[in-house]
FIKOLSE-588462 format. One record per residue (C-alpha): residue in three letters; x, y, z. Coordinates in pm, whole numbers, plus 50000, padded with zeros to 5 digits. Layout:
REM FIKOLSE-588462
AlaXYZ
...
//
This chain:
REM FIKOLSE-588462
Unk127689544985531
Unk134199537285820
Unk137029551585896
Unk139799537286044
Unk137379513386139
Unk133539523586139
Unk132979561586224
Unk129359568486286
Unk128479603086118
Unk126269624386355
Unk123639605686478
Unk124579573986301
Unk122039576586005
Unk124479569985746
Unk128039556985804
Unk131139551585552
Unk133229519885532
Unk136869522385521
Unk137839492585365
Unk141379474285172
Unk141519450284938
Unk144319426684838
Unk147399436484625
Unk147939427084289
Unk152089421484187
Unk151649405283827
Unk150079414283544
Unk146629409283527
Unk145279378483355
Unk143539387183023
Unk139889387183089
Unk139159369182767
Unk140719337482909
Unk137569332283191
Unk135399304183114
Unk131499323183104
Unk129509325283412
Unk125869308383425
Unk124429331683681
Unk121159321783885
Unk118119329383725
Unk116679355983872
Unk112649364083717
Unk111729397083625
Unk108629410783646
Unk106299436483481
Unk106349466483751
Unk106679498983604
Unk106779533183803
Unk105599566683655
Unk107909592783746
Unk106579630683638
Unk105589614183322
Unk108389592483259
Unk107889554083285
Unk110709536283450
Unk111009495183471
Unk111909480083783
Unk112039442983697
Unk113779429984002
Unk111129448484260
Unk110449414084409
Unk113939413284550
Unk112669440884801
Unk110289416084945
Unk111829387385184
Unk108199368085161
Unk108739369384745
Unk108699332684635
Unk112489324184495
Unk113939350184722
Unk116049331984951
Unk116699304584659
Unk118329335284478
Unk120329345584763
Unk121569309884839
Unk122069303884453
Unk124189336584415
Unk126799326984767
Unk127009292784562
Unk128529302484305
Unk130309332884474
Unk132129309684687
Unk132699281384468
Unk134969311184250
Unk136649319384570
Unk137329285884640
Unk139589285184356
Unk141239311684428
Unk144929297884493
Unk146359313884829
Unk142999319384988
Unk143859303285291
Unk146889324985268
Unk145959356085267
Unk143469347585545
Unk145939335785771
Unk148199369785701
Unk144909394285788
Unk144509368686096
Unk148089376886213
Unk148339414486131
Unk144599418686314
Unk146079400586639
Unk147159425286825
Unk146329442187137
Unk144499475587078
Unk142849500587341
Unk140149526087298
Unk140409562587435
Unk139819564187833
Unk136829581187964
Unk136809595188346
Unk134099592688570
Unk134219604888879
Unk137279586889025
Unk137149558588761
Unk138699551888439
Unk136569534088165
Unk138259521987831
Unk138339493287595
Unk140699466187490
Unk140779438787254
Unk143549410987273
Unk143899409286891
Unk141049384886776
Unk137939385287049
Unk135219396786822
Unk134049426787017
Unk136529449587244
Unk135839447087584
Unk135199474587884
Unk137779477788152
Unk137379500488454
Unk140809510588631
Unk140959532388965
Unk143459549288954
Unk144189551388638
Unk147199534588651
Unk146029502788868
Unk144789468388740
Unk142209472988516
Unk138929446688563
Unk136599438388322
Unk133389455588339
Unk131649443088019
Unk132449418687785
Unk130279415887513
Unk132089380687388
Unk130139364287617
Unk126549378087519
Unk126619355487192
Unk128639325787097
Unk129159340286732
Unk130369377686853
Unk127139393086685
Unk125809411586985
Unk127879443386985
Unk128049471987228
Unk126429503287004
Unk127029531487304
Unk128189532187638
Unk127329565087864
Unk128429569388250
Unk127149587988517
Unk129209615388642
Unk130629594188950
Unk131289568488738
Unk128939548688959
Unk126779534288663
Unk126739523988313
Unk123799528988048
Unk125079504887758
Unk123079497887420
Unk123429462787252
Unk122689457886873
Unk122089422786772
Unk122979411486405
Unk124299444086283
Unk120859458186320
Unk120659498086361
Unk117899487286651
Unk119559488386983
Unk118179476587354
Unk119579494887632
Unk120519482587999
Unk122229497188327
Unk124979481288482
Unk126139487388840
Unk129939497288791
Unk130969486689109
Unk129209451889172
Unk129009444688759
Unk125879430788774
Unk122809440988565
Unk120209464588723
Unk116309450988596
Unk116229484188327
Unk115549470387984
Unk114689496787734
Unk113579486687364
Unk113469500086989
Unk116069526287054
Unk117549537186735
Unk120299569686643
Unk120269579486994
Unk122769583887330
Unk122039581887684
Unk122289615387888
Unk122549616888215
Unk120899635888466
Unk123869651988713
Unk122259632188991
Unk122669598388832
Unk118959589188870
Unk117559586888536
Unk118769595688152
Unk117259611087846
Unk117069591087528
Unk115169590387182
Unk112829558987085
Unk110199553086819
Unk107309531486852
Unk107369496086785
Unk107129488686420
Unk104689461286320
Unk106069424586361
Unk108349411086024
Unk108829450485916
Unk111599458286167
Unk114569459085894
Unk112649480585624
Unk109609498385768
Unk110569537785774
Unk111469551886078
Unk109369583886146
Unk108199599186475
Unk110859596186708
Unk110259608187074
Unk112239621587365
Unk111819603487693
Unk113279606588058
Unk113829570988221
Unk114609567988572
Unk116649543488688
Unk114829509688836
Unk111499516688670
Unk109909497288351
Unk110219513988016
Unk106539516787979
Unk106269546988243
Unk108909569288096
Unk108449597588091
Unk107769620187750
Unk109749649487756
Unk109179663387359
Unk107439653287064
Unk106519669186749
Unk104059648186546
Unk103579674286297
Unk107069668986222
Unk107649633286152
Unk111099635586047
Unk112779655386339
Unk114859635986566
Unk116439646186881
Unk120069641087047
Unk119769651387419
Unk122679666087655
Unk122799674387992
Unk125319703588089
Unk128229695488297
Unk126519717688558
Unk123519695588549
Unk121189723888498
Unk120149722088141
Unk119109695087874
Unk120089708587535
Unk118639694087257
Unk119939692286932
Unk117069687686635
Unk117459673386338
Unk115379662986033
Unk117759647085805
Unk121709639185785
Unk122199674185649
Unk124239698285894
Unk121359717785944
Unk119759713286311
Unk118019737186564
Unk118359739386922
Unk116359735187245
Unk116819736887601
Unk114989731187938
Unk115939743088279
Unk116429711188493
Unk116599729788817
Unk112549742688754
Unk110359717688774
Unk107699720888496
Unk110059746788324
Unk109329743987918
Unk111059737487671
Unk112579767887534
Unk113289770687136
Unk116799785987111
Unk117489782286710
Unk114579783886558
Unk115509778986218
Unk117129753485976
Unk119919775585887
Unk123329761786003
Unk125229740186205
Unk125419745686591
Unk127209714886769
Unk126849721687151
Unk130699724287301
Unk129439731987667
Unk128579761887912
Unk129299787788133
Unk126029787588323
Unk123459807888115
Unk126009812387788
Unk126329780587571
Unk128919777487351
Unk128649759487014
Unk130869748486705
Unk128769765986427
Unk129039776386063
Unk126239801986082
Unk126799835285913
Unk129079818785614
Unk131849805085824
Unk131649772685637
Unk134569757185761
Unk133589763786135
Unk133969789686436
Unk132899790586825
Unk130519813686926
Unk128549820487196
Unk125189825987323
Unk124089839187643
Unk120339821687682
Unk119279853987882
Unk119699874787590
Unk119079852587295
Unk118709876287004
Unk121329870986718
Unk122439907686818
Unk124159890087093
Unk125929862286980
Unk129689864286978
Unk132399849086779
Unk135399837987046
Unk137429815686776
Unk137239829286414
Unk137019811886123
Unk140389797085973
Unk141569781785638
Unk141049745985803
Unk137839732585865
Unk137049732786226
Unk135729693786290
Unk135379692086638
Unk135669709986936
Unk135399703187329
Unk136129720087686
Unk138529703287894
Unk140499722588166
Unk138989753988088
Unk140239757287776
Unk138579748387415
Unk140499720387234
Unk140079722486870
Unk140149696086611
Unk140859708286271
Unk141719691285910
Unk144529703985737
Unk143779692485392
Unk142499663185539
Unk145169657785825
Unk144499667186161
Unk145489696986332
Unk144749702286740
Unk144759738686904
Unk144189748187272
Unk142639784487312
Unk141449799887594
Unk137659802287701
Unk137779840987597
Unk139059824187241
Unk142659835487284
Unk145119812687150
Unk147339792087370
Unk149269769287125
Unk149149741386889
Unk149319703686965
Unk152239687386835
Unk151169654186687
Unk153339622486578
Unk153119630586201
Unk150649634885943
Unk147399610686044
Unk143689616386231
Unk143069623586599
Unk139939617286806
Unk138869620287134
Unk139859652487362
Unk136649648787601
Unk136489658788004
Unk134629684288188
Unk135879720288281
Unk137409709388616
Unk139719680388448
Unk143329688188408
Unk143899656888192
Unk142149642487863
Unk143119614387624
Unk143129609787223
Unk144079586086979
Unk146479593786711
Unk146789570286384
Unk147759568986042
Unk148089545285709
Unk151389529685897
Unk150649537786257
Unk148019516886456
Unk146189534986692
Unk147929548586956
Unk146839563187243
Unk148179595287448
Unk147079610487774
Unk147259654387723
Unk148139674688030
Unk146029700887956
Unk147739727288156
Unk151099720588032
Unk149839710787626
Unk152339676987692
Unk151409645487570
Unk152699611987712
Unk152089576987537
Unk149179558187722
Unk149069525487518
Unk150699517987198
Unk150099487186968
Unk152469460586860
Unk151809450486499
Unk153739423186298
Unk154789446486015
Unk157759469485953
Unk156499504285982
Unk159589521285851
Unk159319498685506
Unk156299526685421
Unk155949565685317
Unk152719582985261
Unk152569611285006
Unk149799636384966
Unk148809649984601
Unk146599673384459
Unk144869663484156
Unk142459681883879
Unk138769672383846
Unk136909677083549
Unk135549713783624
Unk139109724083739
Unk138369719184103
Unk141749711284304
Unk141439671684500
Unk143529662084732
Unk144619622784788
Unk146769603184984
Unk149169576484884
Unk150559553685061
Unk153359523784946
Unk156649505384989
Unk159419528485004
Unk161459526984695
Unk157999523484481
Unk158859530184106
Unk156539551883891
Unk156819526583603
Unk152559520383549
Unk153099488183693
Unk152079494384046
Unk148629474684175
Unk146329502584304
Unk143239507284534
Unk141689531984534
Unk139359539184786
Unk136479570084820
Unk133539580284970
Unk132369614384873
Unk129069626285105
Unk127359631785418
Unk130189662885508
Unk132199629385622
Unk135909636985570
Unk138439607285521
Unk141299613485708
Unk144499587585733
Unk144039555585938
Unk145599520186054
Unk143909489985886
Unk145599453085887
Unk144279454985537
Unk146239482985428
Unk149179465285543
Unk148429434385360
Unk148139455785057
Unk151209471785100
Unk153219440885172
Unk152239427784810
Unk153889462884657
Unk150319477084625
Unk149719515884668
Unk146489524884842
Unk145029554484765
Unk142549575684949
Unk140959603884745
Unk139109631684952
Unk136069634984715
Unk133549666384684
Unk130759657084925
Unk132989647385219
Unk133609672885499
Unk137539681785401
Unk136829715585341
Unk133979722885519
Unk129859729485405
Unk130739741285046
Unk132839712784959
Unk130389690785086
Unk127499708984903
Unk129429706784606
Unk128559671884598
Unk125129667484694
Unk121759669584516
Unk122049682884114
Unk125689683284168
Unk126419648984312
Unk128009641183971
Unk130949663384097
Unk131559635084327
Unk131889606384040
Unk133679629183808
Unk136549634584124
Unk136839599784152
Unk136909593183804
Unk139789620883795
Unk141609605084038
Unk142059573883851
Unk142949588983555
Unk145869608483751
Unk146889574783901
Unk147279563883487
Unk148599595283412
Unk151479597983652
Unk152079562883622
Unk151369550183940
Unk149359522883805
Unk147819509683485
Unk144059504483379
Unk144729469083485
Unk146099466483729
Unk143549493183916
Unk140919483784148
Unk138449507384335
Unk136279502684642
Unk133899518384848
Unk130959509885123
Unk127319526185153
Unk127589562584993
Unk131049549084875
Unk129339516584760
Unk127029541184557
Unk129949556584396
Unk131569524584309
Unk128089516384141
Unk128229545383951
Unk131919541983827
Unk130729509783721
Unk128299519483482
Unk129999552983404
Unk133139539083309
Unk133539505583311
Unk136959507483083
Unk139029526483384
Unk139479498483606
Unk139999461583609
Unk137939453383919
Unk135219467384174
Unk134239463684497
Unk131119478184589
Unk130089473584943
Unk126209478485118
Unk125909502384828
Unk123259530184742
Unk122249514384431
Unk118409522384364
Unk118599561184371
Unk114729564684281
Unk113159542184606
Unk115749546684820
Unk113989566385046
Unk110989543785111
Unk113099519885348
Unk114149528385688
Unk116039555085747
Unk116629563885385
Unk114159593385371
Unk116759614685576
Unk119089612085310
Unk116949633885084
Unk119209660185199
Unk122409648785030
Unk120819627984759
Unk117719649784653
Unk114339623184602
Unk112749615184298
Unk109219628984450
Unk110959660284276
Unk110829664383894
Unk114199680383834
Unk116069656384106
Unk114269629583939
Unk116179636683626
Unk119349640083827
Unk118909608384003
Unk118049587683723
Unk121359599483541
Unk123319583283752
Unk121349555983937
Unk123669522583927
Unk120819502683868
Unk118749524883589
Unk122459526683432
Unk123189495483384
Unk123239488483006
Unk123309448782793
Unk125619442782598
Unk128199460082801
Unk131709448982902
Unk131799454083257
Unk134859445483458
Unk134989419483748
Unk132549431184047
Unk132549415084358
Unk129429434584568
Unk128999427284955
Unk126239428285168
Unk123989415585449
Unk120819402185585
Unk120329423085856
Unk121609456485681
Unk118309480285811
Unk121029514185682
Unk121079504785317
Unk118659474685291
Unk120029444685091
Unk117789449184824
Unk119849477384655
Unk122759453284621
Unk120299424584529
Unk118569445384230
Unk122039460084117
Unk123809424184086
Unk120699410083934
Unk120529437083660
Unk124509435683616
Unk124779399783554
Unk122179399283281
Unk123699426683113
Unk127379417883134
Unk128899411782792
Unk132509400682897
Unk133919372183062
Unk134789391883408
Unk132879372983680
Unk130039394683872
Unk129519383184214
Unk127819387884541
Unk128839378184870
Unk125899384385124
Unk126659376985500
Unk124229362285727
Unk123469375486081
Unk125519407985990
Unk124459444085889
Unk125719476685799
Unk129049473485946
Unk129029486286309
Unk130159460486539
Unk130929433686285
Unk132249403686443
Unk136339404986387
Unk135979369586260
Unk133809379386001
Unk135659408085909
Unk139089392985879
Unk136439365185659
Unk135009390885445
Unk138399408585384
Unk140309375085267
Unk137409368385014
Unk137539399284863
Unk141569397984853
Unk141019361584720
Unk138799378484415
Unk141349407084349
Unk143929383384344
Unk142249357284133
Unk141199382383851
Unk144569406883858
Unk146859372983839
Unk148219383584190
Unk151049366384375
Unk149499352184693
Unk152209329984853
Unk152629344385171
Unk154399375885317
Unk157659369785525
Unk156859382785891
Unk158629414386006
Unk159539429186315
Unk156749446486536
Unk156549480886443
Unk157599505786692
Unk155769525086920
Unk155429562286772
Unk157249587287029
Unk155289606987192
Unk155169643387077
//
């Protein structure tokens, strides 16, 4: 429902997409000068649903069913007019060439240490998928462990997850095909680089948790769906299994299930000492979970319910024997704290707060080198602190600037860990942290063909409709004039407790090079300020998210950063819903919109794949009061015939089994039929692709180039190639 690239939220039930469109540099073309569009005929049906006594028509219901007569013909026709339109965009190839040039840089992932080996990813630049490497020791010449680019000719088979045994001898890895959330798992011998015979299917929203002896791992999966229903059938009744290396999946041991709780999902973790299996139990995408555990040293030990109520978030950090550490927002600590629970004395009276809540959101916590490493968000940018295991503060970690971090994984006995730092103008760079000294050294830094010193980032705060103070990041060329003529791309998400933080993207640079402003609004519904901020943008309060986005756009215009004719908006998944809502609520406020893989039918989203799990954020049309709120903003149901809508290019994919493409199909069909103005309403439908995770590099570049070409043409932008610049200097180590 992305981050610098694509970020998985929680168990990846829903993700967000950071995408960037192209920059306008000239006054917008008058929409009245455009030729009228002749859209593909989309037949209408007479389907009417009764919601608590309110009849609601759904004339494009047939677009939910891939077997419907005319379904594929409609898709083909829509793609034809979209690509015919894009073909008339001057400079489209120049845009693609510049994006390719910017994307073509060597980049690395954060290393993981297992045994004496170090594992990390590298992409030479334009590889469709990053390659896993292994080095022993760290400064040795790495060798290729797994190259997913060899698994399919078109790069549509992607690594979805990896997990290493404690000694680093085996790697379990999941593969996703054509962008689907369904994973198949394999096991590779690290020494030989060869796969074992193990093959697991129908795994979704699960990692692999190895036992300390490396003989097997815990994972969660579903029953096989009916043939033909793999991409649409609802996902219920996940079960937790143990797989022993070298045995067929059919013999896997069922560890835990709750058939009377079909929504429950199980995320397993094995403690570093190997003694306990810790099971986080969720029932939706809400930040409330249960915690169970099993003593693995006692044969036949039962699963013990430690946290029995869905009252708060309990994220397992680690343990000291029977003392479990959690990052939690329990007892009103909405921005998070660190607590300790002794499972020998689990009553609530015995819970201890080790590190109290602060004014900043505690986003992540790990234990390395007998230190808590705490990742905070301070007004949506990174702040890292180190604490002793008794909670005493050690020091704050110096970072290269205002940006985002991630990583900091490892073991209690380790004296080093690795993390990344990135910002809008700093490519993702990898650092090694000496935990004992709290000192960072640069491990890998990419060199990208642009001048990082030519740009700056500013954080502003604006006031939303109800008086709420909302932050927003603005990136632009130094010397930018606030004259109301700057092309501006406003991105938002606002949901599922996902925090949007500064990130590097080749698309952003392409935008900034043309004099554009990139604006990132930190809307309610996200996780920038903790659970209260999140809840303020959910269910009956979802309109707050749209009001925040509207206020961001109005601020940019009022402060003369841009004008309505120079403003474009973009968002993906839940952010696609955001853009869809703005299209229908304020079509006068901006010139162009790029909704990606959006949730557009708010009355039926829960009926497909994992959509039921989003009810915790959205509410459900099954509830009378929530139905009224959903109907009031559902993009599909608020399209009004005879309205002059802005230019729209929606994007979706045929294998999206997170937000099924029918959402975008129905919305665009309705919008095309209602459009009273000359601005085009188009949809780009990718094949052999899904919600976004693992999308091949060449598909990402081409999609971005098409989005850019669309905006260049609509807004009358200069598409001439930008001059090449000196590679960016690597940021100095903190």
